[in-house]
N, C-alpha and C positions, 0 to 999 in steps of 0.2 A: 504493500500500500504506500510505502514511503519512497518507492522508486518512480522516476519519471514524473514528478509532481509538476503541474503547470504553475504559472505565475498567479499570485493571489489576485492581481488586478484583472485576470481573465475570467473570473466568475463573479456572480452577483452575491454581494455580502448579505443582502436581506431579501426576503420574499415579500409578497404583498401583505397588507395588514389583515386580510381575511385568513391568512395562514397562522397568524400569531396565536389564536386560541389553541390550535393543534400543537404548536410548539410548547405552550404552557402545560398542556396535559402530558406531553412526552417528557418534558423536563421534570415535572413533579413526580411522574411515574418512576423516573430514574432513582428516586430516593424512597421507593416503596418499602424498604426495610425499616421504616420508622415504626411499623406495627410490631416489630419484635424487639424494640429497644428495651422496654421495661422487662419482659421475660428474660432477655439476655443478661441484663444487669442483675436481676434477682437470682440467676443461676451461676453467677461468677463466684470464683473462690474469694476474690477480694473486690467486692462491689464498690469500695471507695476509689478504686482506680478507674472507674468508668467515666466519671465526670472530670471537670477541670480543663484548663486550656490545653494541656498536653495529655489528656486522658484517652481512653480507648475510643470514645465516641468522636471527639474532635479529630483525633489522628486518623481514624478510619474514614470520616467524611471528607477530610482534605485529600486523602489518597484517592478515594472514589471520584470526587469532583475533578481532580487532575486527570485521571484516566478517562473519564467520560468526555471531558473537554478536548483532550488530545485526540481521541478516536473520532469524535464528532468533527473536529476541525480538519484533520488530515483526510478523513473519509470523504467529507464534502469537497475538499480541495482536489482529491484524486478522481472521484466519480461524479461530482456535480449533483444534479437533481436526482439521479438514480440512487444516491446514498440515503435518501430520506424515504424510500419506499417500504421500509420495514426493518431490515437488518443488513448492515454493511458487510457482514461476513458472507452473505450470499453472493456478493460481487467479487470476492477474491477468486483468482484463477484456480479452477478445479484441478488442473494438472500439475500444480506445483506442490512439492512436499511441505513447504513452510505453510502454505494456505491450508492444506489438509490438517496439519498439526494444530493450527489455530482453531479450526472447526472442532477438532477432537477435544482440545482444552476447553472450548466453550461448552461443549456437551458435558464434559466432566465437571465443570464448575456448576452448571445447572443441576446436575445429578447430586452433587455433594451439598449444595445449598437448598435444595428443594425441601428437605425435611425441616430445616430451620424456618423457612417461610411458611411451611405447612403447620407449624407448631401452634400458632395462635388460632387459626380457623378451626382446627380439629378440637382444640380444648374448648371452643365455644359450642361446637356441634355435638360432641360426644356426651356430655353430662345428661341432656334430656333423652338421648338414645339409650344410655346405660341403665336408666331407671326401669326400662322394660324387661330387663334380664336379671333374675335373682341368682341363678347358678353361676359360679365363678368360671367354669369351663365354657359355658354358653356365652358368657360375657366376653371372654377372650376371643372366641370365634367371631362374635358380633363386632368387636373392635377391629379385627383384621378385615372383615367384610366391609365395614364402613370406610376404613382407610383405603382399601382397594377401589371401592366405588368412587370416592372423591378424587383419587388420582386418575381414574379412568375418565371422569368427567373433564378434567383439565386436559387430558390427552386428546379427547374427542374435539374439544374446542380448538386446540392447537392445530389439528388437522383440518377441521371444517371451515375455519375462518380464513378467507383468502386475503382480506385487507388488514394485515396485522398492524400496520402503522396506525390506522384509524382506531382500532380497538385499544391499542396501548394508550393513545391520547384520551380515549373515553374513560378507561379505567383510571388513568392519572387524574383527569379533571374531576371525575365523579367521586372516587374514593380517596385517592391520595391527598387531594386538596383538603378534604375534611379531616383526615388523620393528621396531616402535617401543618395545616394553616388555620383551620377553624377550631377544632376541639382543644388543642393545647392552650392557646390564649384564653379561650372561653372557660376552661377548667381553672386556670390561674385566677381569673376574675371572680368566679364563684367561690373559690377557696379563700381568697384574701380580702374579699369585699365584706364589710366596709372598713374593717379595722386597719388593714395595711394598704388599702387602695382607695384613697380619696379622689374627688373629682379633679384635684390639682396635681395628682401624682402622674408623672410622665409615663410610668409603666402601664397605667390604665389606658391611656390614649395610644400607646404603642400596641397594646393588645387589641384595641378596637380597630386600629388601622390594619393590622394583620388579618383580623376576622373579615373586615370589609373586602380586602384584597382577595381573600380565600373564597368568599361568596361570589365575587365577580368572576373569578376564574372557574368556579364550580358551575355556574349557570351558563356562561358564554362558552366555555370549553366543552361542556357536555353537549350543548346544542349544536355547535359546529362539528363536533366529532360524530354525532348521530347523523347529521346531514351528509357528512363525508362517507359514512358507512352505507346509508340508503342510496345516495346518488354519487357513487365513486368517480364517475366520469365527468362530473361538472366541476 
């Protein structure tokens, strides 16, 4: 991907304003791991190392943001508009060993991180299902069946959905904006109001600004993503 790169001035730096909501959804989706932040911290051997300016969270987010930015920049510079069609790895030369190894490592990374991403939704779905089984052996079988069924659903969606980029934008705008931009500041306001958050406190207005930004991205991003899925050629 880094070989034979064209000049930066030869490509358009920005798309039209109508594509901005799609970018918002995709960018927010890139940090979808926000849902496993608290479970990850609670299961750490030393939870106190999770926060702080050089803690696990900030260090990991800086590395992830740098990798996403680098791949996005050089991928778009190399392949142009084709790079935004879903996955830049699909555009790598299929007959090159290095490109094949990248696809293999990508599949391996998804395989190893799938259980971590699956941790939260399964813990939400499993308790009401578990109440229907009294026997421990039957409960274990039901747990395996539930896990298999949920994985199978995601597998079917991955195969059946052709416009992956639009779906990523929809998921990002609909769910990730709520998880990352709306609920955290809202919970902070509810927790500390009114004792530690008065109307003159800058943290309150910071939270309100983030919530408003999240709602704007939520509605506009979801609407544009749905239109892009329903009318992909427009």
